[in-house]
Backbone as JSON Lines, residues from 0, in Angstrom:
{"i":0,"aa":"M","n":[77.83,92.33,137.22],"ca":[76.79,91.02,137.07],"c":[75.63,92.47,136.91]}
{"i":1,"aa":"N","n":[75.13,93.52,138.33],"ca":[73.96,94.09,138.53],"c":[74.09,94.87,137.33]}
{"i":2,"aa":"Y","n":[75.29,95.52,136.59],"ca":[75.21,96.39,135.15],"c":[75.06,96.28,134.36]}
{"i":3,"aa":"V","n":[74.58,94.67,133.83],"ca":[74.5,93.62,132.8],"c":[73.39,94.04,132.5]}
{"i":4,"aa":"I","n":[72.57,93.59,134.03],"ca":[71.27,93.58,133.44],"c":[69.75,95.16,133.58]}
{"i":5,"aa":"K","n":[71.02,96.09,133.83],"ca":[70.29,97.11,133.67],"c":[71.08,97.85,131.99]}
{"i":6,"aa":"L","n":[71.78,97.23,131.76],"ca":[72.18,97.5,130.28],"c":[71.21,96.78,129.32]}
{"i":7,"aa":"S","n":[71.32,95.33,130.1],"ca":[70.55,95.23,129.18],"c":[68.29,95.38,128.98]}
{"i":8,"aa":"G","n":[68.27,94.98,129.95],"ca":[67.15,96.82,130.48],"c":[66.73,97.57,129.68]}
{"i":9,"aa":"G","n":[68.01,98.4,129.94],"ca":[68.12,99.21,129.08],"c":[67.7,99.31,127.21]}
{"i":10,"aa":"I","n":[68.93,98.24,126.58],"ca":[68.55,97.39,125.38],"c":[67.45,97.22,125.3]}
{"i":11,"aa":"L","n":[65.95,97.12,126.0],"ca":[65.12,95.45,125.51],"c":[64.0,97.26,125.59]}
{"i":12,"aa":"L","n":[64.01,98.45,126.38],"ca":[63.42,99.74,126.26],"c":[63.42,100.0,125.28]}
{"i":13,"aa":"S","n":[64.66,99.98,125.09],"ca":[65.0,101.52,124.08],"c":[64.37,100.17,123.03]}
{"i":14,"aa":"L","n":[64.65,99.45,122.33],"ca":[63.73,98.57,121.48],"c":[62.25,98.28,121.1]}
{"i":15,"aa":"S","n":[61.77,98.41,122.63],"ca":[60.54,98.29,122.36],"c":[59.46,99.69,122.08]}
{"i":16,"aa":"M","n":[60.64,100.34,122.25],"ca":[60.37,102.38,121.69],"c":[60.52,102.6,120.28]}
{"i":17,"aa":"L","n":[61.01,101.44,119.85],"ca":[61.87,102.15,118.57],"c":[60.4,101.51,117.68]}
{"i":18,"aa":"I","n":[59.8,99.96,118.2],"ca":[59.19,98.89,117.48],"c":[57.71,100.08,117.56]}
{"i":19,"aa":"A","n":[58.19,100.55,118.28],"ca":[57.03,101.08,118.61],"c":[56.31,102.15,118.1]}
{"i":20,"aa":"A","n":[56.62,102.96,118.24],"ca":[57.43,104.13,116.79],"c":[56.78,104.29,115.64]}
{"i":21,"aa":"A","n":[58.04,102.64,114.78],"ca":[57.86,102.4,113.58],"c":[56.04,102.56,113.83]}
{"i":22,"aa":"K","n":[55.91,101.54,114.26],"ca":[54.32,101.08,114.19],"c":[53.54,102.47,114.21]}
{"i":23,"aa":"A","n":[53.92,102.65,115.38],"ca":[53.1,104.27,114.84],"c":[53.54,105.44,113.44]}
{"i":24,"aa":"D","n":[54.17,105.15,113.13],"ca":[54.52,105.42,111.48],"c":[53.58,105.41,110.92]}
{"i":25,"aa":"D","n":[53.11,103.78,111.13],"ca":[52.38,103.16,109.37],"c":[50.66,103.87,110.32]}
{"i":26,"aa":"L","n":[50.38,104.68,111.74],"ca":[49.28,104.69,111.46],"c":[48.9,106.27,110.68]}
{"i":27,"aa":"F","n":[49.2,107.05,110.24],"ca":[48.71,108.06,109.55],"c":[49.34,108.12,107.92]}
{"i":28,"aa":"K","n":[48.51,108.13,107.26],"ca":[48.85,107.97,105.7],"c":[48.07,109.21,105.21]}
{"i":29,"aa":"L","n":[49.13,109.71,104.45],"ca":[48.96,110.55,102.99],"c":[48.24,110.49,102.01]}
{"i":30,"aa":"S","n":[47.42,111.64,102.33],"ca":[46.29,110.9,100.72],"c":[46.84,110.84,99.39]}
{"i":31,"aa":"N","n":[46.74,110.62,98.22],"ca":[47.33,110.53,97.17],"c":[47.53,111.65,95.78]}
{"i":32,"aa":"S","n":[45.93,112.23,95.85],"ca":[45.6,112.81,95.05],"c":[45.37,114.63,96.58]}
{"i":33,"aa":"Q","n":[46.72,115.36,95.91],"ca":[46.19,116.48,96.47],"c":[45.65,117.14,95.49]}
{"i":34,"aa":"D","n":[45.37,118.25,95.21],"ca":[45.04,119.51,94.25],"c":[46.0,120.75,95.0]}
{"i":35,"aa":"I","n":[45.75,121.36,93.88],"ca":[46.02,123.12,94.12],"c":[45.28,124.2,92.87]}
{"i":36,"aa":"S","n":[44.45,124.9,93.08],"ca":[43.64,126.01,92.14],"c":[44.29,127.25,92.41]}
{"i":37,"aa":"C","n":[44.29,127.87,91.58],"ca":[45.22,129.35,91.9],"c":[44.35,130.15,90.91]}
{"i":38,"aa":"S","n":[44.0,130.96,90.77],"ca":[43.14,132.85,91.02],"c":[44.5,133.71,90.92]}
{"i":39,"aa":"R","n":[43.74,134.48,90.3],"ca":[43.9,136.39,90.36],"c":[43.96,137.05,90.22]}
{"i":40,"aa":"G","n":[43.96,138.61,90.14],"ca":[43.43,139.19,90.09],"c":[44.04,140.92,89.23]}
{"i":41,"aa":"L","n":[44.04,140.97,87.5],"ca":[44.39,142.17,87.58],"c":[44.39,142.92,87.21]}
{"i":42,"aa":"A","n":[45.02,144.47,87.3],"ca":[44.21,145.23,86.5],"c":[45.57,145.96,86.45]}
{"i":43,"aa":"P","n":[45.49,147.04,85.16],"ca":[46.71,147.22,84.36],"c":[47.36,148.43,84.9]}
{"i":44,"aa":"G","n":[48.27,148.12,85.14],"ca":[48.95,149.65,86.23],"c":[48.62,149.38,88.0]}
{"i":45,"aa":"K","n":[48.47,148.85,87.59],"ca":[47.93,148.85,89.76],"c":[48.23,147.37,90.04]}
{"i":46,"aa":"L","n":[48.08,146.6,91.14],"ca":[48.59,145.78,92.23],"c":[47.78,144.88,91.49]}
{"i":47,"aa":"N","n":[48.59,143.83,91.7],"ca":[48.32,142.0,91.43],"c":[49.05,140.83,92.22]}
{"i":48,"aa":"T","n":[47.14,140.61,92.49],"ca":[47.33,139.47,94.05],"c":[47.15,138.08,92.59]}
{"i":49,"aa":"A","n":[47.92,137.29,93.53],"ca":[47.51,135.68,93.48],"c":[47.3,135.11,94.32]}
{"i":50,"aa":"T","n":[47.03,133.88,94.31],"ca":[46.2,133.13,95.46],"c":[46.63,131.01,94.7]}
{"i":51,"aa":"C","n":[46.71,131.24,95.43],"ca":[47.09,129.19,95.11],"c":[46.48,128.72,96.73]}
{"i":52,"aa":"T","n":[46.13,127.74,95.77],"ca":[45.11,126.61,97.54],"c":[45.38,125.9,96.9]}
{"i":53,"aa":"S","n":[46.44,125.16,97.93],"ca":[46.23,123.0,98.21],"c":[45.72,122.2,99.33]}
{"i":54,"aa":"R","n":[44.88,121.26,99.11],"ca":[44.82,120.39,100.1],"c":[44.72,118.5,100.24]}
{"i":55,"aa":"T","n":[45.4,118.45,101.33],"ca":[45.64,117.1,101.04],"c":[44.39,115.85,102.36]}
{"i":56,"aa":"Y","n":[44.3,114.7,101.75],"ca":[43.95,114.22,103.47],"c":[45.09,113.39,104.69]}
{"i":57,"aa":"V","n":[44.61,113.31,105.67],"ca":[45.69,112.55,106.84],"c":[44.69,111.88,106.85]}
{"i":58,"aa":"F","n":[45.18,110.96,106.6],"ca":[44.01,109.39,107.14],"c":[44.93,108.41,108.15]}
{"i":59,"aa":"N","n":[44.02,108.18,109.54],"ca":[44.39,107.83,110.85],"c":[43.87,105.87,109.87]}
{"i":60,"aa":"T","n":[45.22,105.22,110.06],"ca":[44.56,103.42,109.36],"c":[43.92,102.8,110.5]}
{"i":61,"aa":"K","n":[44.44,103.11,111.37],"ca":[43.44,102.26,112.88],"c":[41.95,102.23,113.64]}
{"i":62,"aa":"T","n":[42.14,103.32,113.25],"ca":[40.6,104.53,113.4],"c":[40.12,105.36,112.82]}
{"i":63,"aa":"S","n":[39.99,105.38,111.51],"ca":[39.01,105.78,109.81],"c":[38.86,106.92,110.5]}
{"i":64,"aa":"E","n":[39.37,108.05,111.33],"ca":[39.36,109.13,111.37],"c":[40.47,110.16,110.33]}
{"i":65,"aa":"Y","n":[39.6,111.49,109.83],"ca":[40.76,111.0,109.01],"c":[40.83,113.63,109.45]}
{"i":66,"aa":"Y","n":[41.9,113.74,108.72],"ca":[42.54,115.2,108.96],"c":[41.76,115.82,107.34]}
{"i":67,"aa":"R","n":[41.51,116.86,107.18],"ca":[41.38,117.93,105.7],"c":[42.52,119.0,106.31]}
{"i":68,"aa":"C","n":[43.41,118.79,105.37],"ca":[44.02,120.32,105.61],"c":[44.32,121.02,103.69]}
{"i":69,"aa":"Q","n":[44.71,121.97,104.62],"ca":[45.17,123.5,103.45],"c":[45.65,123.85,103.54]}
{"i":70,"aa":"V","n":[46.78,124.18,102.91],"ca":[47.1,126.13,102.96],"c":[47.41,126.4,101.63]}
{"i":71,"aa":"S","n":[47.16,127.2,101.98],"ca":[47.44,128.86,100.73],"c":[48.84,130.52,100.75]}
{"i":72,"aa":"L","n":[48.98,130.18,99.71],"ca":[50.01,131.4,99.35],"c":[49.04,132.33,98.84]}
{"i":73,"aa":"S","n":[49.82,133.62,99.22],"ca":[49.2,134.71,98.43],"c":[50.01,135.72,97.9]}
{"i":74,"aa":"L","n":[50.23,135.65,96.53],"ca":[51.34,136.75,96.38],"c":[51.0,138.27,95.64]}
{"i":75,"aa":"T","n":[50.95,139.54,96.25],"ca":[50.88,140.38,95.62],"c":[51.67,141.7,95.41]}
{"i":76,"aa":"R","n":[51.24,141.75,93.79],"ca":[53.01,142.98,93.02],"c":[52.46,144.08,92.07]}
{"i":77,"aa":"N","n":[53.55,144.99,92.53],"ca":[53.51,145.68,91.06],"c":[54.05,145.2,90.12]}
{"i":78,"aa":"N","n":[54.0,146.27,88.24],"ca":[54.98,146.08,88.08],"c":[56.39,146.01,88.48]}
{"i":79,"aa":"K","n":[56.64,146.26,88.86],"ca":[58.4,146.95,89.59],"c":[58.6,145.51,90.97]}
{"i":80,"aa":"E","n":[57.98,145.37,92.06],"ca":[58.66,143.99,93.08],"c":[57.14,143.62,93.6]}
{"i":81,"aa":"V","n":[57.71,142.27,94.59],"ca":[57.08,141.5,95.24],"c":[56.44,142.66,96.01]}
{"i":82,"aa":"I","n":[55.24,142.66,96.62],"ca":[55.69,143.31,97.87],"c":[54.73,143.24,99.36]}
{"i":83,"aa":"N","n":[53.91,141.62,98.92],"ca":[53.59,140.93,100.26],"c":[52.9,139.57,99.9]}
{"i":84,"aa":"V","n":[53.83,138.86,100.94],"ca":[53.21,137.5,100.69],"c":[52.54,136.6,101.86]}
{"i":85,"aa":"Q","n":[51.56,136.49,101.59],"ca":[51.37,135.38,102.99],"c":[50.95,133.54,102.94]}
{"i":86,"aa":"T","n":[51.15,133.46,104.15],"ca":[50.38,131.81,103.93],"c":[49.73,131.62,105.33]}
{"i":87,"aa":"D","n":[48.92,130.32,104.8],"ca":[47.97,130.77,106.26],"c":[47.39,128.32,105.35]}
{"i":88,"aa":"G","n":[47.85,127.6,107.19],"ca":[46.87,126.88,106.86],"c":[46.82,125.93,107.75]}
{"i":89,"aa":"S","n":[46.18,124.71,108.01],"ca":[45.85,123.63,108.93],"c":[45.25,122.49,108.68]}
{"i":90,"aa":"C","n":[45.14,121.64,108.78],"ca":[44.16,120.61,109.36],"c":[43.6,120.77,110.55]}
{"i":91,"aa":"T","n":[41.84,120.03,110.0],"ca":[40.94,120.34,110.11],"c":[40.26,118.36,110.79]}
{"i":92,"aa":"K","n":[39.57,118.19,112.01],"ca":[40.09,117.11,112.01],"c":[38.14,116.59,111.72]}
{"i":93,"aa":"R","n":[38.12,115.84,111.32],"ca":[36.64,115.18,110.39],"c":[36.79,114.1,111.77]}
{"i":94,"aa":"P","n":[34.61,113.72,111.34],"ca":[34.94,112.34,112.52],"c":[35.67,111.25,111.52]}
{"i":95,"aa":"R","n":[35.13,109.68,112.11],"ca":[35.35,108.18,111.54],"c":[34.75,108.08,110.51]}
{"i":96,"aa":"I","n":[35.25,106.9,109.19],"ca":[34.17,106.77,108.5],"c":[33.83,105.29,109.2]}
{"i":97,"aa":"F","n":[34.43,104.49,110.03],"ca":[34.31,103.2,110.26],"c":[33.83,103.23,112.39]}
{"i":98,"aa":"E","n":[33.45,102.26,112.57],"ca":[32.69,102.28,113.72],"c":[33.97,102.09,114.85]}
{"i":99,"aa":"T","n":[34.69,100.06,114.15],"ca":[34.7,100.59,115.36],"c":[36.59,100.67,114.49]}
{"i":100,"aa":"D","n":[37.38,100.12,114.99],"ca":[38.79,99.45,115.41],"c":[39.11,98.86,114.14]}
{"i":101,"aa":"S","n":[39.9,98.82,113.05],"ca":[40.78,97.38,112.59],"c":[41.92,98.4,111.43]}
{"i":102,"aa":"H","n":[42.28,97.69,110.24],"ca":[43.23,98.79,109.34],"c":[43.24,99.33,107.93]}
{"i":103,"aa":"Y","n":[42.58,100.12,108.29],"ca":[42.21,100.44,106.52],"c":[43.09,101.46,106.01]}
{"i":104,"aa":"A","n":[42.35,101.37,105.41],"ca":[42.94,102.37,103.39],"c":[42.03,102.98,103.69]}
{"i":105,"aa":"F","n":[42.76,104.17,102.28],"ca":[41.68,105.03,101.76],"c":[42.72,105.83,100.99]}
{"i":106,"aa":"D","n":[42.49,107.02,99.93],"ca":[41.62,107.86,99.12],"c":[40.69,108.66,99.42]}
{"i":107,"aa":"A","n":[41.45,110.05,98.66],"ca":[40.31,111.31,98.99],"c":[40.11,111.59,96.81]}
{"i":108,"aa":"T","n":[39.2,112.91,97.14],"ca":[39.25,113.34,96.5],"c":[38.3,114.45,96.02]}
{"i":109,"aa":"E","n":[38.78,115.5,95.54],"ca":[38.29,117.28,95.62],"c":[38.02,117.54,94.62]}
{"i":110,"aa":"T","n":[36.37,118.53,94.59],"ca":[35.92,119.88,92.54],"c":[37.32,121.1,93.46]}
{"i":111,"aa":"A","n":[37.29,121.44,93.23],"ca":[38.58,122.97,93.1],"c":[37.63,124.49,92.72]}
{"i":112,"aa":"P","n":[36.79,125.25,94.15],"ca":[36.84,126.17,93.32],"c":[36.7,127.18,92.76]}
{"i":113,"aa":"P","n":[35.96,128.35,91.35],"ca":[34.97,127.97,91.7],"c":[35.03,126.38,90.8]}
{"i":114,"aa":"N","n":[33.79,125.88,90.66],"ca":[33.77,124.4,89.38],"c":[32.27,124.72,90.23]}
{"i":115,"aa":"T","n":[32.13,124.17,88.43],"ca":[30.12,123.48,87.91],"c":[29.25,122.71,88.41]}
{"i":116,"aa":"N","n":[30.8,122.37,89.32],"ca":[30.19,120.6,90.38],"c":[29.81,120.92,91.25]}
{"i":117,"aa":"S","n":[30.29,122.47,92.06],"ca":[29.96,123.09,93.23],"c":[28.5,124.23,93.61]}
{"i":118,"aa":"F","n":[27.14,123.81,93.18],"ca":[26.56,124.14,93.24],"c":[26.06,125.45,94.3]}
{"i":119,"aa":"F","n":[26.42,125.71,95.45],"ca":[25.97,126.07,96.55],"c":[26.92,126.72,97.64]}
{"i":120,"aa":"G","n":[28.93,126.21,96.96],"ca":[29.7,126.27,98.05],"c":[30.87,126.56,97.56]}
{"i":121,"aa":"Q","n":[31.98,126.38,98.18],"ca":[33.4,126.32,97.64],"c":[33.27,124.65,97.55]}
{"i":122,"aa":"G","n":[32.39,124.34,96.73],"ca":[33.27,123.01,96.41],"c":[32.93,122.04,97.11]}
{"i":123,"aa":"G","n":[33.01,120.26,96.56],"ca":[32.73,119.46,97.45],"c":[34.5,118.05,97.79]}
{"i":124,"aa":"Y","n":[33.81,116.95,98.94],"ca":[34.73,116.05,98.15],"c":[34.91,114.58,98.9]}
{"i":125,"aa":"S","n":[35.39,113.71,97.75],"ca":[35.21,112.34,98.3],"c":[35.6,111.86,99.47]}
{"i":126,"aa":"I","n":[35.52,111.0,99.55],"ca":[36.29,109.79,101.05],"c":[36.61,107.84,100.31]}
{"i":127,"aa":"W","n":[36.93,107.73,100.6],"ca":[36.73,106.33,99.34],"c":[37.49,105.25,100.93]}
{"i":128,"aa":"A","n":[37.09,105.23,101.75],"ca":[37.93,104.11,102.45],"c":[37.32,102.08,102.86]}
{"i":129,"aa":"A","n":[38.38,101.46,102.74],"ca":[37.76,100.29,103.14],"c":[38.89,99.22,103.82]}
{"i":130,"aa":"D","n":[38.37,98.79,104.63],"ca":[39.17,97.56,105.6],"c":[39.74,96.43,104.69]}
{"i":131,"aa":"T","n":[40.83,96.94,105.22],"ca":[41.56,96.37,104.98],"c":[42.1,94.44,105.04]}
{"i":132,"aa":"T","n":[40.99,94.42,106.48],"ca":[41.01,92.65,106.82],"c":[39.6,91.57,106.54]}
{"i":133,"aa":"Q","n":[38.52,92.83,106.28],"ca":[37.37,91.62,105.18],"c":[37.0,92.72,103.54]}
{"i":134,"aa":"Q","n":[35.74,93.08,103.53],"ca":[35.5,93.28,101.95],"c":[35.15,93.73,102.42]}
{"i":135,"aa":"K","n":[34.77,95.55,102.56],"ca":[33.97,96.29,102.9],"c":[34.98,97.54,102.84]}
{"i":136,"aa":"V","n":[33.95,98.29,102.37],"ca":[34.21,99.62,101.81],"c":[33.22,100.82,101.44]}
{"i":137,"aa":"R","n":[33.51,101.7,101.66],"ca":[32.32,102.29,102.15],"c":[33.23,104.37,101.29]}
{"i":138,"aa":"G","n":[32.56,104.46,100.69],"ca":[31.92,106.33,100.24],"c":[30.99,107.22,100.52]}
{"i":139,"aa":"C","n":[32.3,108.41,101.19],"ca":[31.41,109.89,101.67],"c":[31.48,110.99,101.17]}
{"i":140,"aa":"I","n":[30.28,111.1,100.72],"ca":[30.59,112.72,99.83],"c":[30.42,114.26,100.49]}
{"i":141,"aa":"T","n":[31.06,114.78,101.18],"ca":[30.8,116.3,101.42],"c":[30.61,116.93,100.77]}
{"i":142,"aa":"I","n":[29.34,117.76,100.47],"ca":[29.26,118.93,99.8],"c":[28.67,120.36,100.9]}
{"i":143,"aa":"S","n":[28.61,121.44,100.39],"ca":[28.57,123.06,101.74],"c":[27.16,123.16,101.0]}
{"i":144,"aa":"S","n":[26.49,123.31,101.58],"ca":[25.24,123.78,102.24],"c":[24.38,124.65,101.19]}
{"i":145,"aa":"G","n":[25.87,125.8,101.67],"ca":[25.87,126.74,101.07],"c":[24.83,127.87,102.5]}
{"i":146,"aa":"L","n":[24.36,126.94,103.38],"ca":[23.49,127.34,104.58],"c":[24.83,127.83,105.49]}
{"i":147,"aa":"G","n":[26.22,127.63,105.42],"ca":[26.88,127.32,106.43],"c":[27.82,126.81,107.9]}
{"i":148,"aa":"S","n":[26.71,125.2,106.94],"ca":[27.24,123.48,107.28],"c":[27.31,122.73,106.13]}
{"i":149,"aa":"D","n":[28.93,122.51,106.68],"ca":[28.54,121.31,104.49],"c":[27.32,119.71,104.93]}
{"i":150,"aa":"I","n":[26.95,118.52,104.38],"ca":[26.13,118.1,103.93],"c":[27.33,117.37,103.66]}
{"i":151,"aa":"S","n":[27.37,115.73,104.65],"ca":[28.46,114.58,104.17],"c":[27.39,113.04,104.49]}
{"i":152,"aa":"K","n":[27.28,112.4,103.86],"ca":[26.7,111.4,104.18],"c":[27.41,110.17,103.31]}
{"i":153,"aa":"C","n":[27.56,108.89,104.08],"ca":[28.34,107.82,103.63],"c":[27.24,106.77,103.16]}
{"i":154,"aa":"L","n":[28.07,105.81,102.51],"ca":[27.67,104.4,102.06],"c":[28.73,103.82,101.71]}
{"i":155,"aa":"D","n":[27.34,102.43,102.49],"ca":[28.73,100.64,102.24],"c":[28.61,100.33,101.16]}
{"i":156,"aa":"M","n":[29.0,100.04,100.46],"ca":[29.34,99.27,99.13],"c":[29.07,98.27,99.6]}
{"i":157,"aa":"T","n":[27.97,97.66,98.09],"ca":[27.25,95.99,98.3],"c":[28.45,94.89,96.84]}
{"i":158,"aa":"F","n":[28.83,94.44,97.18],"ca":[29.99,93.93,96.14],"c":[28.02,92.78,95.53]}
{"i":159,"aa":"K","n":[28.07,92.14,93.84],"ca":[27.72,91.74,93.1],"c":[27.98,90.44,92.58]}
């Protein structure tokens, strides 16, 4: 009997851990709008370098915090072979869009540098977040100031 109670307790504990893990899986969502931009330097008879960068966003659907993620690959070659390949990437945590926890949906888009929309630096991006439990939408735009720090502002939408 003691064995049955321990086994039942173990099964219940395992099920609760699986349910918690499943809920945790729903907590973070990947943006549907990834982008990629590439540039290359060409010199006849010399080394050629191509660099591609891609960005996306990972959003916490409970707290409205998000991460801006970037990966890049740089390839250097001559006329006969690839000489060097370098990769880099990371995600940077950004502040909450809403002050309280709820259930949020989001989308993001980004200008690809260089771009005529990026007057001062490497372009900008926008994040849209909506509280799915009520009619509440907030739009945020971040651009480079060209002076070392980004400028980010959010605005609550009104419904007419």
